[in-house]
C-alpha positions, 0 to 999 in steps of 0.5 A: 499500499502506498500513501498518496497526497492527492494535489487537493490536499495541498490547499491549505498547507501554507495557511495552516503550516502543515507538511506531508512529514507532519500529517504522516506523523498526525496519522499515527496516533489520530484522536478519532477516525470514522467512515463518513457517508452523507447518503446514509447519515443526514447529519453528515456534511456533503463530501465531494468524493464517491463513499467510502471516506475516512475522516481523521481528527488529529492533533497537528503535532505530537505535543500540540494543544488539545484545541490544535486540531486537524481534519484529514480525509482519505479515501482508498483507491485500489490498493493506495490510500489517497489523502485528499483533504487536510486543514485545521479542524472546521467548525462542519466537522468539529460539530459531526465529530463531537455528535458522535466522538463518544460512540467509539469509532477508533 
């Protein structure tokens, strides 16, 4: 399996001070992860890729404060994991996470 950063993943790297290495480290210990599918969950915000899509909520880096979080969206294509979106945790996905975080998704 390869981990591939799609071009769209880089959109917020500069403004959120992110790097590929940082994202790879964050994915090693996510705070929460879940498959998200707006077709099966009316409370799910829209996603512009065909499900299944995995949402990871992670600290920006080891030792980051509890409110320094990022959202990472991943999809599988064949045997490869494609990271297609990375950004600071937005209100849209923070609300979704808070609704389901105690359901033990990881």
